[in-house]
PDB file of N, CA, C and O in Angstrom:
ATOM      1  N   MET A   1      13.313   0.474 -49.131  1.00  0.00           N
ATOM      2  CA  MET A   1      12.742   1.431 -49.124  1.00  0.00           C
ATOM      3  C   MET A   1      13.368   2.835 -49.632  1.00  0.00           C
ATOM      4  O   MET A   1      13.965   3.381 -48.704  1.00  0.00           O
ATOM      5  N   LYS A   2      13.401   3.483 -50.678  1.00  0.00           N
ATOM      6  CA  LYS A   2      14.452   4.852 -50.593  1.00  0.00           C
ATOM      7  C   LYS A   2      12.607   5.776 -50.630  1.00  0.00           C
ATOM      8  O   LYS A   2      11.553   5.154 -50.764  1.00  0.00           O
ATOM      9  N   VAL A   3      12.703   7.141 -50.491  1.00  0.00           N
ATOM     10  CA  VAL A   3      11.679   7.600 -50.778  1.00  0.00           C
ATOM     11  C   VAL A   3      12.414   9.308 -50.292  1.00  0.00           C
ATOM     12  O   VAL A   3      13.214   9.496 -49.376  1.00  0.00           O
ATOM     13  N   SER A   4      11.924  10.195 -51.084  1.00  0.00           N
ATOM     14  CA  SER A   4      12.164  11.961 -51.433  1.00  0.00           C
ATOM     15  C   SER A   4      11.650  12.450 -50.145  1.00  0.00           C
ATOM     16  O   SER A   4      10.544  12.381 -49.609  1.00  0.00           O
ATOM     17  N   ILE A   5      13.302  13.205 -49.649  1.00  0.00           N
ATOM     18  CA  ILE A   5      12.404  13.746 -48.201  1.00  0.00           C
ATOM     19  C   ILE A   5      11.067  14.913 -49.148  1.00  0.00           C
ATOM     20  O   ILE A   5      10.185  15.164 -48.327  1.00  0.00           O
ATOM     21  N   ASN A   6      10.821  15.454 -50.231  1.00  0.00           N
ATOM     22  CA  ASN A   6       9.970  15.876 -50.642  1.00  0.00           C
ATOM     23  C   ASN A   6       8.549  15.277 -50.817  1.00  0.00           C
ATOM     24  O   ASN A   6       7.567  15.907 -51.210  1.00  0.00           O
ATOM     25  N   ASP A   7       8.589  13.722 -50.402  1.00  0.00           N
ATOM     26  CA  ASP A   7       7.582  13.640 -50.659  1.00  0.00           C
ATOM     27  C   ASP A   7       6.773  13.522 -49.201  1.00  0.00           C
ATOM     28  O   ASP A   7       5.627  13.074 -49.171  1.00  0.00           O
ATOM     29  N   PHE A   8       7.445  13.949 -48.038  1.00  0.00           N
ATOM     30  CA  PHE A   8       6.003  14.721 -46.796  1.00  0.00           C
ATOM     31  C   PHE A   8       6.199  16.282 -46.912  1.00  0.00           C
ATOM     32  O   PHE A   8       6.846  16.932 -47.734  1.00  0.00           O
ATOM     33  N   ASN A   9       5.602  16.598 -46.063  1.00  0.00           N
ATOM     34  CA  ASN A   9       5.122  17.851 -45.655  1.00  0.00           C
ATOM     35  C   ASN A   9       5.798  18.567 -45.572  1.00  0.00           C
ATOM     36  O   ASN A   9       6.875  18.183 -46.029  1.00  0.00           O
ATOM     37  N   GLN A  10       5.831  19.679 -45.152  1.00  0.00           N
ATOM     38  CA  GLN A  10       6.700  20.791 -44.697  1.00  0.00           C
ATOM     39  C   GLN A  10       6.830  20.668 -43.069  1.00  0.00           C
ATOM     40  O   GLN A  10       7.938  21.000 -42.647  1.00  0.00           O
ATOM     41  N   ASN A  11       5.916  20.262 -42.126  1.00  0.00           N
ATOM     42  CA  ASN A  11       6.028  20.032 -40.600  1.00  0.00           C
ATOM     43  C   ASN A  11       6.908  18.239 -40.393  1.00  0.00           C
ATOM     44  O   ASN A  11       7.627  18.069 -39.408  1.00  0.00           O
ATOM     45  N   ILE A  12       6.714  17.129 -41.385  1.00  0.00           N
ATOM     46  CA  ILE A  12       7.286  16.574 -41.303  1.00  0.00           C
ATOM     47  C   ILE A  12       8.845  16.433 -41.846  1.00  0.00           C
ATOM     48  O   ILE A  12       9.591  15.520 -41.494  1.00  0.00           O
ATOM     49  N   ILE A  13       9.136  17.276 -42.578  1.00  0.00           N
ATOM     50  CA  ILE A  13      10.724  17.578 -42.870  1.00  0.00           C
ATOM     51  C   ILE A  13      10.955  18.595 -42.194  1.00  0.00           C
ATOM     52  O   ILE A  13      12.109  18.998 -42.334  1.00  0.00           O
ATOM     53  N   SER A  14      10.235  19.267 -41.412  1.00  0.00           N
ATOM     54  CA  SER A  14      10.592  20.344 -39.915  1.00  0.00           C
ATOM     55  C   SER A  14      11.360  19.487 -38.906  1.00  0.00           C
ATOM     56  O   SER A  14      12.484  19.788 -38.506  1.00  0.00           O
ATOM     57  N   MET A  15      10.569  18.222 -38.456  1.00  0.00           N
ATOM     58  CA  MET A  15      10.408  17.919 -37.773  1.00  0.00           C
ATOM     59  C   MET A  15      12.058  16.846 -37.747  1.00  0.00           C
ATOM     60  O   MET A  15      12.779  16.617 -36.775  1.00  0.00           O
ATOM     61  N   ILE A  16      12.251  16.283 -39.493  1.00  0.00           N
ATOM     62  CA  ILE A  16      13.158  15.420 -39.898  1.00  0.00           C
ATOM     63  C   ILE A  16      14.530  16.065 -39.131  1.00  0.00           C
ATOM     64  O   ILE A  16      15.083  15.722 -38.086  1.00  0.00           O
ATOM     65  N   LYS A  17      14.792  16.973 -39.943  1.00  0.00           N
ATOM     66  CA  LYS A  17      15.705  18.502 -39.876  1.00  0.00           C
ATOM     67  C   LYS A  17      16.046  18.796 -38.534  1.00  0.00           C
ATOM     68  O   LYS A  17      17.141  18.545 -38.032  1.00  0.00           O
ATOM     69  N   ASN A  18      15.057  19.350 -37.945  1.00  0.00           N
ATOM     70  CA  ASN A  18      15.611  19.764 -36.399  1.00  0.00           C
ATOM     71  C   ASN A  18      14.439  18.993 -35.345  1.00  0.00           C
ATOM     72  O   ASN A  18      13.573  19.624 -34.739  1.00  0.00           O
ATOM     73  N   PRO A  19      14.633  17.413 -35.274  1.00  0.00           N
ATOM     74  CA  PRO A  19      14.065  16.969 -34.168  1.00  0.00           C
ATOM     75  C   PRO A  19      14.474  17.628 -32.418  1.00  0.00           C
ATOM     76  O   PRO A  19      15.456  18.004 -31.778  1.00  0.00           O
ATOM     77  N   ASP A  20      13.037  17.453 -32.255  1.00  0.00           N
ATOM     78  CA  ASP A  20      12.919  18.027 -30.726  1.00  0.00           C
ATOM     79  C   ASP A  20      13.499  17.188 -29.892  1.00  0.00           C
ATOM     80  O   ASP A  20      13.031  16.049 -29.913  1.00  0.00           O
ATOM     81  N   LEU A  21      14.764  17.477 -28.834  1.00  0.00           N
ATOM     82  CA  LEU A  21      15.338  16.688 -28.251  1.00  0.00           C
ATOM     83  C   LEU A  21      14.584  16.186 -26.664  1.00  0.00           C
ATOM     84  O   LEU A  21      14.841  15.139 -26.070  1.00  0.00           O
ATOM     85  N   SER A  22      13.848  16.998 -26.328  1.00  0.00           N
ATOM     86  CA  SER A  22      12.959  16.856 -25.383  1.00  0.00           C
ATOM     87  C   SER A  22      11.732  16.413 -25.619  1.00  0.00           C
ATOM     88  O   SER A  22      10.807  16.331 -24.811  1.00  0.00           O
ATOM     89  N   GLU A  23      11.744  16.110 -26.812  1.00  0.00           N
ATOM     90  CA  GLU A  23      10.481  15.014 -27.115  1.00  0.00           C
ATOM     91  C   GLU A  23      11.359  13.194 -27.836  1.00  0.00           C
ATOM     92  O   GLU A  23      10.707  12.158 -27.963  1.00  0.00           O
ATOM     93  N   GLY A  24      12.812  13.319 -28.160  1.00  0.00           N
ATOM     94  CA  GLY A  24      13.155  12.492 -28.843  1.00  0.00           C
ATOM     95  C   GLY A  24      13.463  12.400 -30.542  1.00  0.00           C
ATOM     96  O   GLY A  24      12.477  12.282 -31.270  1.00  0.00           O
ATOM     97  N   GLU A  25      14.914  12.457 -31.205  1.00  0.00           N
ATOM     98  CA  GLU A  25      15.114  12.752 -32.551  1.00  0.00           C
ATOM     99  C   GLU A  25      14.167  11.633 -33.290  1.00  0.00           C
ATOM    100  O   GLU A  25      13.805  11.910 -34.434  1.00  0.00           O
ATOM    101  N   ASP A  26      13.755  10.429 -32.738  1.00  0.00           N
ATOM    102  CA  ASP A  26      13.074   9.626 -33.591  1.00  0.00           C
ATOM    103  C   ASP A  26      11.841  10.456 -34.053  1.00  0.00           C
ATOM    104  O   ASP A  26      11.381  11.568 -33.798  1.00  0.00           O
ATOM    105  N   ILE A  27      11.449   9.173 -35.025  1.00  0.00           N
ATOM    106  CA  ILE A  27       9.944   9.654 -35.605  1.00  0.00           C
ATOM    107  C   ILE A  27       8.979   8.929 -35.055  1.00  0.00           C
ATOM    108  O   ILE A  27       9.034   7.941 -35.787  1.00  0.00           O
ATOM    109  N   LEU A  28       7.982   8.669 -34.154  1.00  0.00           N
ATOM    110  CA  LEU A  28       7.083   7.269 -34.195  1.00  0.00           C
ATOM    111  C   LEU A  28       6.166   7.647 -35.149  1.00  0.00           C
ATOM    112  O   LEU A  28       5.878   8.827 -34.946  1.00  0.00           O
ATOM    113  N   ILE A  29       5.405   7.073 -36.362  1.00  0.00           N
ATOM    114  CA  ILE A  29       4.078   6.937 -36.964  1.00  0.00           C
ATOM    115  C   ILE A  29       3.510   6.024 -36.650  1.00  0.00           C
ATOM    116  O   ILE A  29       3.971   4.892 -36.504  1.00  0.00           O
ATOM    117  N   TYR A  30       1.917   6.544 -36.427  1.00  0.00           N
ATOM    118  CA  TYR A  30       1.009   5.414 -35.179  1.00  0.00           C
ATOM    119  C   TYR A  30      -0.002   5.668 -36.511  1.00  0.00           C
ATOM    120  O   TYR A  30       0.051   6.712 -37.161  1.00  0.00           O
ATOM    121  N   ASP A  31      -1.005   4.470 -36.844  1.00  0.00           N
ATOM    122  CA  ASP A  31      -2.056   4.446 -37.907  1.00  0.00           C
ATOM    123  C   ASP A  31      -3.150   5.060 -37.373  1.00  0.00           C
ATOM    124  O   ASP A  31      -2.950   5.746 -36.371  1.00  0.00           O
ATOM    125  N   ASP A  32      -4.511   4.959 -37.901  1.00  0.00           N
ATOM    126  CA  ASP A  32      -5.754   5.582 -37.014  1.00  0.00           C
ATOM    127  C   ASP A  32      -6.070   4.358 -35.687  1.00  0.00           C
ATOM    128  O   ASP A  32      -7.043   4.424 -34.936  1.00  0.00           O
ATOM    129  N   ASN A  33      -5.254   3.536 -35.648  1.00  0.00           N
ATOM    130  CA  ASN A  33      -6.118   2.863 -34.173  1.00  0.00           C
ATOM    131  C   ASN A  33      -4.822   2.384 -33.249  1.00  0.00           C
ATOM    132  O   ASN A  33      -4.476   1.356 -32.667  1.00  0.00           O
ATOM    133  N   ASN A  34      -4.244   3.889 -33.476  1.00  0.00           N
ATOM    134  CA  ASN A  34      -3.213   4.097 -32.217  1.00  0.00           C
ATOM    135  C   ASN A  34      -2.028   2.641 -32.477  1.00  0.00           C
ATOM    136  O   ASN A  34      -1.696   1.851 -31.594  1.00  0.00           O
ATOM    137  N   GLU A  35      -1.541   2.617 -34.021  1.00  0.00           N
ATOM    138  CA  GLU A  35      -0.671   1.484 -33.781  1.00  0.00           C
ATOM    139  C   GLU A  35       0.682   1.629 -34.366  1.00  0.00           C
ATOM    140  O   GLU A  35       0.788   2.458 -35.270  1.00  0.00           O
ATOM    141  N   LEU A  36       1.645   1.022 -34.037  1.00  0.00           N
ATOM    142  CA  LEU A  36       3.122   2.013 -34.415  1.00  0.00           C
ATOM    143  C   LEU A  36       2.638   1.364 -36.247  1.00  0.00           C
ATOM    144  O   LEU A  36       1.999   0.384 -36.629  1.00  0.00           O
ATOM    145  N   ALA A  37       3.057   2.047 -36.681  1.00  0.00           N
ATOM    146  CA  ALA A  37       2.874   2.115 -38.271  1.00  0.00           C
ATOM    147  C   ALA A  37       4.587   2.247 -38.808  1.00  0.00           C
ATOM    148  O   ALA A  37       4.880   1.389 -39.640  1.00  0.00           O
ATOM    149  N   GLY A  38       5.262   2.821 -38.580  1.00  0.00           N
ATOM    150  CA  GLY A  38       6.121   3.224 -38.846  1.00  0.00           C
ATOM    151  C   GLY A  38       7.597   4.033 -37.632  1.00  0.00           C
ATOM    152  O   GLY A  38       7.437   4.333 -36.449  1.00  0.00           O
ATOM    153  N   VAL A  39       8.587   4.151 -38.255  1.00  0.00           N
ATOM    154  CA  VAL A  39       9.766   4.527 -37.705  1.00  0.00           C
ATOM    155  C   VAL A  39      10.860   5.433 -38.392  1.00  0.00           C
ATOM    156  O   VAL A  39      11.708   4.964 -39.152  1.00  0.00           O
ATOM    157  N   ILE A  40      10.770   6.809 -38.056  1.00  0.00           N
ATOM    158  CA  ILE A  40      11.788   7.526 -38.816  1.00  0.00           C
ATOM    159  C   ILE A  40      12.776   7.603 -38.232  1.00  0.00           C
ATOM    160  O   ILE A  40      12.381   8.172 -37.214  1.00  0.00           O
ATOM    161  N   ILE A  41      13.979   7.428 -38.084  1.00  0.00           N
ATOM    162  CA  ILE A  41      15.634   7.231 -37.081  1.00  0.00           C
ATOM    163  C   ILE A  41      16.335   8.098 -37.512  1.00  0.00           C
ATOM    164  O   ILE A  41      16.087   8.229 -38.711  1.00  0.00           O
ATOM    165  N   GLN A  42      17.278   8.943 -37.100  1.00  0.00           N
ATOM    166  CA  GLN A  42      17.954  10.077 -37.409  1.00  0.00           C
ATOM    167  C   GLN A  42      19.218   9.238 -38.327  1.00  0.00           C
ATOM    168  O   GLN A  42      19.091   8.019 -38.438  1.00  0.00           O
ATOM    169  N   PRO A  43      20.188   9.787 -38.846  1.00  0.00           N
ATOM    170  CA  PRO A  43      21.064   9.175 -40.087  1.00  0.00           C
ATOM    171  C   PRO A  43      22.186   8.390 -38.758  1.00  0.00           C
ATOM    172  O   PRO A  43      22.447   7.187 -38.742  1.00  0.00           O
ATOM    173  N   LYS A  44      22.635   9.261 -37.885  1.00  0.00           N
ATOM    174  CA  LYS A  44      23.525   8.686 -37.252  1.00  0.00           C
ATOM    175  C   LYS A  44      23.320   7.189 -36.381  1.00  0.00           C
ATOM    176  O   LYS A  44      24.152   6.363 -36.006  1.00  0.00           O
ATOM    177  N   LEU A  45      21.586   7.256 -36.225  1.00  0.00           N
ATOM    178  CA  LEU A  45      21.779   5.893 -35.228  1.00  0.00           C
ATOM    179  C   LEU A  45      20.943   4.567 -36.355  1.00  0.00           C
ATOM    180  O   LEU A  45      20.390   3.513 -36.041  1.00  0.00           O
ATOM    181  N   TYR A  46      21.078   4.946 -37.157  1.00  0.00           N
ATOM    182  CA  TYR A  46      20.791   4.256 -38.163  1.00  0.00           C
ATOM    183  C   TYR A  46      22.228   3.317 -38.720  1.00  0.00           C
ATOM    184  O   TYR A  46      22.517   2.151 -38.991  1.00  0.00           O
ATOM    185  N   GLN A  47      22.770   4.466 -38.684  1.00  0.00           N
ATOM    186  CA  GLN A  47      24.920   3.965 -39.520  1.00  0.00           C
ATOM    187  C   GLN A  47      25.022   3.044 -37.614  1.00  0.00           C
ATOM    188  O   GLN A  47      24.955   1.825 -37.770  1.00  0.00           O
ATOM    189  N   PHE A  48      25.117   3.332 -36.519  1.00  0.00           N
ATOM    190  CA  PHE A  48      25.342   3.149 -35.814  1.00  0.00           C
ATOM    191  C   PHE A  48      24.528   1.466 -35.350  1.00  0.00           C
ATOM    192  O   PHE A  48      25.096   0.656 -34.617  1.00  0.00           O
ATOM    193  N   ILE A  49      23.330   1.266 -35.882  1.00  0.00           N
ATOM    194  CA  ILE A  49      22.700   0.056 -35.597  1.00  0.00           C
ATOM    195  C   ILE A  49      22.907  -0.782 -37.326  1.00  0.00           C
ATOM    196  O   ILE A  49      22.347  -1.856 -37.546  1.00  0.00           O
ATOM    197  N   ILE A  50      23.484  -0.317 -38.040  1.00  0.00           N
ATOM    198  CA  ILE A  50      24.243  -1.287 -39.393  1.00  0.00           C
ATOM    199  C   ILE A  50      25.852  -1.782 -39.014  1.00  0.00           C
ATOM    200  O   ILE A  50      26.622  -2.651 -39.423  1.00  0.00           O
ATOM    201  N   ASN A  51      25.869  -1.049 -38.320  1.00  0.00           N
ATOM    202  CA  ASN A  51      27.468  -1.098 -38.337  1.00  0.00           C
ATOM    203  C   ASN A  51      26.926  -1.921 -37.071  1.00  0.00           C
ATOM    204  O   ASN A  51      26.406  -2.743 -37.825  1.00  0.00           O
ATOM    205  N   LYS A  52      26.635  -2.356 -35.945  1.00  0.00           N
ATOM    206  CA  LYS A  52      26.257  -3.499 -34.752  1.00  0.00           C
ATOM    207  C   LYS A  52      25.685  -4.129 -35.491  1.00  0.00           C
ATOM    208  O   LYS A  52      26.399  -5.121 -35.345  1.00  0.00           O
ATOM    209  N   ILE A  53      25.019  -4.420 -36.156  1.00  0.00           N
ATOM    210  CA  ILE A  53      24.584  -5.790 -37.152  1.00  0.00           C
ATOM    211  C   ILE A  53      25.788  -6.301 -37.463  1.00  0.00           C
ATOM    212  O   ILE A  53      26.333  -7.290 -36.973  1.00  0.00           O
ATOM    213  N   ASN A  54      26.281  -5.376 -38.533  1.00  0.00           N
ATOM    214  CA  ASN A  54      27.946  -6.563 -39.244  1.00  0.00           C
ATOM    215  C   ASN A  54      28.403  -6.821 -38.205  1.00  0.00           C
ATOM    216  O   ASN A  54      28.744  -7.987 -38.402  1.00  0.00           O
ATOM    217  N   GLU A  55      28.662  -6.607 -37.259  1.00  0.00           N
ATOM    218  CA  GLU A  55      29.626  -6.584 -35.960  1.00  0.00           C
ATOM    219  C   GLU A  55      29.177  -7.800 -35.484  1.00  0.00           C
ATOM    220  O   GLU A  55      30.100  -8.605 -35.362  1.00  0.00           O
ATOM    221  N   ILE A  56      28.002  -8.257 -35.146  1.00  0.00           N
ATOM    222  CA  ILE A  56      27.419  -9.345 -35.220  1.00  0.00           C
ATOM    223  C   ILE A  56      27.460 -10.591 -36.485  1.00  0.00           C
ATOM    224  O   ILE A  56      27.077 -11.761 -36.465  1.00  0.00           O
ATOM    225  N   GLU A  57      27.734 -10.236 -36.943  1.00  0.00           N
ATOM    226  CA  GLU A  57      27.708 -10.641 -38.687  1.00  0.00           C
ATOM    227  C   GLU A  57      29.104 -11.715 -38.746  1.00  0.00           C
ATOM    228  O   GLU A  57      29.460 -12.889 -38.645  1.00  0.00           O
ATOM    229  N   ASP A  58      29.442 -10.689 -38.925  1.00  0.00           N
ATOM    230  CA  ASP A  58      30.887 -11.218 -38.437  1.00  0.00           C
ATOM    231  C   ASP A  58      31.487 -11.803 -37.400  1.00  0.00           C
ATOM    232  O   ASP A  58      32.379 -12.620 -37.627  1.00  0.00           O
ATOM    233  N   ALA A  59      31.142 -11.518 -36.186  1.00  0.00           N
ATOM    234  CA  ALA A  59      31.923 -12.246 -35.141  1.00  0.00           C
ATOM    235  C   ALA A  59      31.053 -13.846 -35.723  1.00  0.00           C
ATOM    236  O   ALA A  59      31.687 -14.841 -36.076  1.00  0.00           O
ATOM    237  N   GLU A  60      29.783 -13.777 -35.708  1.00  0.00           N
ATOM    238  CA  GLU A  60      28.947 -15.282 -36.390  1.00  0.00           C
ATOM    239  C   GLU A  60      29.363 -15.565 -37.621  1.00  0.00           C
ATOM    240  O   GLU A  60      28.678 -16.395 -38.220  1.00  0.00           O
ATOM    241  N   ASP A  61      30.288 -15.119 -38.178  1.00  0.00           N
ATOM    242  CA  ASP A  61      31.135 -15.843 -39.061  1.00  0.00           C
ATOM    243  C   ASP A  61      31.748 -16.757 -38.844  1.00  0.00           C
ATOM    244  O   ASP A  61      31.671 -17.968 -39.045  1.00  0.00           O
ATOM    245  N   SER A  62      32.964 -15.491 -38.010  1.00  0.00           N
ATOM    246  CA  SER A  62      34.322 -16.070 -37.364  1.00  0.00           C
ATOM    247  C   SER A  62      34.015 -17.493 -36.091  1.00  0.00           C
ATOM    248  O   SER A  62      34.959 -18.248 -35.858  1.00  0.00           O
ATOM    249  N   ALA A  63      32.860 -17.680 -35.478  1.00  0.00           N
ATOM    250  CA  ALA A  63      32.379 -18.471 -34.930  1.00  0.00           C
ATOM    251  C   ALA A  63      32.045 -19.824 -35.285  1.00  0.00           C
ATOM    252  O   ALA A  63      32.008 -20.731 -34.454  1.00  0.00           O
ATOM    253  N   VAL A  64      31.760 -20.000 -36.724  1.00  0.00           N
ATOM    254  CA  VAL A  64      31.738 -20.905 -37.775  1.00  0.00           C
ATOM    255  C   VAL A  64      32.499 -21.954 -37.461  1.00  0.00           C
ATOM    256  O   VAL A  64      32.607 -21.777 -36.248  1.00  0.00           O
ATOM    257  N   SER A  65      33.013 -22.777 -37.664  1.00  0.00           N
ATOM    258  CA  SER A  65      34.253 -23.807 -37.638  1.00  0.00           C
ATOM    259  C   SER A  65      33.990 -24.410 -38.726  1.00  0.00           C
ATOM    260  O   SER A  65      32.853 -24.702 -39.097  1.00  0.00           O
ATOM    261  N   TYR A  66      35.118 -24.667 -39.379  1.00  0.00           N
ATOM    262  CA  TYR A  66      35.292 -25.602 -41.006  1.00  0.00           C
ATOM    263  C   TYR A  66      36.461 -26.525 -40.703  1.00  0.00           C
ATOM    264  O   TYR A  66      37.648 -26.446 -40.389  1.00  0.00           O
ATOM    265  N   ARG A  67      35.374 -27.594 -40.998  1.00  0.00           N
ATOM    266  CA  ARG A  67      36.353 -28.845 -40.714  1.00  0.00           C
ATOM    267  C   ARG A  67      36.917 -29.805 -42.499  1.00  0.00           C
ATOM    268  O   ARG A  67      36.147 -30.250 -43.350  1.00  0.00           O
ATOM    269  N   HIS A  68      38.146 -29.826 -42.514  1.00  0.00           N
ATOM    270  CA  HIS A  68      38.036 -30.683 -43.625  1.00  0.00           C
ATOM    271  C   HIS A  68      37.916 -32.060 -43.785  1.00  0.00           C
ATOM    272  O   HIS A  68      38.098 -32.815 -42.830  1.00  0.00           O
ATOM    273  N   ASP A  69      37.635 -32.456 -44.869  1.00  0.00           N
ATOM    274  CA  ASP A  69      36.827 -33.919 -45.092  1.00  0.00           C
ATOM    275  C   ASP A  69      37.270 -34.174 -45.575  1.00  0.00           C
ATOM    276  O   ASP A  69      37.393 -33.519 -46.610  1.00  0.00           O
ATOM    277  N   SER A  70      38.021 -35.392 -45.419  1.00  0.00           N
ATOM    278  CA  SER A  70      39.420 -35.690 -46.648  1.00  0.00           C
ATOM    279  C   SER A  70      38.175 -36.430 -47.934  1.00  0.00           C
ATOM    280  O   SER A  70      38.339 -36.411 -49.154  1.00  0.00           O
ATOM    281  N   ASP A  71      37.198 -36.919 -47.321  1.00  0.00           N
ATOM    282  CA  ASP A  71      36.491 -37.955 -47.989  1.00  0.00           C
ATOM    283  C   ASP A  71      35.234 -37.489 -48.898  1.00  0.00           C
ATOM    284  O   ASP A  71      34.613 -38.019 -49.819  1.00  0.00           O
ATOM    285  N   THR A  72      35.131 -36.022 -48.086  1.00  0.00           N
ATOM    286  CA  THR A  72      34.201 -34.720 -49.560  1.00  0.00           C
ATOM    287  C   THR A  72      34.583 -34.711 -50.161  1.00  0.00           C
ATOM    288  O   THR A  72      35.805 -34.559 -50.142  1.00  0.00           O
ATOM    289  N   ILE A  73      33.625 -34.924 -51.671  1.00  0.00           N
ATOM    290  CA  ILE A  73      34.040 -34.570 -53.019  1.00  0.00           C
ATOM    291  C   ILE A  73      33.858 -33.111 -53.512  1.00  0.00           C
ATOM    292  O   ILE A  73      32.735 -32.633 -53.673  1.00  0.00           O
ATOM    293  N   SER A  74      34.982 -32.432 -53.742  1.00  0.00           N
ATOM    294  CA  SER A  74      35.510 -30.908 -54.287  1.00  0.00           C
ATOM    295  C   SER A  74      34.742 -30.627 -55.271  1.00  0.00           C
ATOM    296  O   SER A  74      34.526 -31.349 -56.245  1.00  0.00           O
ATOM    297  N   LEU A  75      34.295 -29.552 -55.050  1.00  0.00           N
ATOM    298  CA  LEU A  75      33.644 -28.849 -56.158  1.00  0.00           C
ATOM    299  C   LEU A  75      34.181 -29.369 -57.620  1.00  0.00           C
ATOM    300  O   LEU A  75      33.414 -29.800 -58.481  1.00  0.00           O
ATOM    301  N   ASP A  76      35.258 -29.295 -57.742  1.00  0.00           N
ATOM    302  CA  ASP A  76      36.349 -29.618 -59.111  1.00  0.00           C
ATOM    303  C   ASP A  76      35.481 -30.608 -59.529  1.00  0.00           C
ATOM    304  O   ASP A  76      34.749 -30.692 -60.515  1.00  0.00           O
ATOM    305  N   ASP A  77      35.678 -31.276 -58.682  1.00  0.00           N
ATOM    306  CA  ASP A  77      35.430 -33.226 -59.179  1.00  0.00           C
ATOM    307  C   ASP A  77      33.908 -33.614 -59.270  1.00  0.00           C
ATOM    308  O   ASP A  77      33.547 -34.705 -59.712  1.00  0.00           O
ATOM    309  N   LEU A  78      32.837 -32.414 -58.715  1.00  0.00           N
ATOM    310  CA  LEU A  78      31.947 -32.489 -59.031  1.00  0.00           C
ATOM    311  C   LEU A  78      31.459 -32.030 -60.890  1.00  0.00           C
ATOM    312  O   LEU A  78      30.605 -32.451 -61.669  1.00  0.00           O
ATOM    313  N   LEU A  79      32.365 -31.148 -60.947  1.00  0.00           N
ATOM    314  CA  LEU A  79      31.951 -30.436 -61.941  1.00  0.00           C
ATOM    315  C   LEU A  79      32.218 -31.334 -63.295  1.00  0.00           C
ATOM    316  O   LEU A  79      31.445 -31.316 -64.252  1.00  0.00           O
ATOM    317  N   LYS A  80      33.397 -32.107 -63.243  1.00  0.00           N
ATOM    318  CA  LYS A  80      33.831 -32.886 -64.219  1.00  0.00           C
ATOM    319  C   LYS A  80      33.228 -34.304 -64.674  1.00  0.00           C
ATOM    320  O   LYS A  80      33.297 -35.015 -65.677  1.00  0.00           O
ATOM    321  N   GLU A  81      32.419 -34.361 -63.053  1.00  0.00           N
ATOM    322  CA  GLU A  81      31.478 -35.664 -63.222  1.00  0.00           C
ATOM    323  C   GLU A  81      29.889 -34.949 -64.626  1.00  0.00           C
ATOM    324  O   GLU A  81      28.986 -35.710 -64.975  1.00  0.00           O
TER     325      GLU A  81
END
């Protein structure tokens, strides 16, 4: 989901643009029941997380062993039928 920074009030915009390092750079959003409802993270952390996920997915893809089975019908053979 994408939202415009203008959808937030000035207080939130200020926290996003000028994070209080003593409080942490992330903004935790709680609902009326004091349960975590959302999180705003800084762009560098977001990119770091995306890169780590891609690394894990690439490693999992590389770990898959593909064996050729000569008895398996090829896609071309299936399309001819």
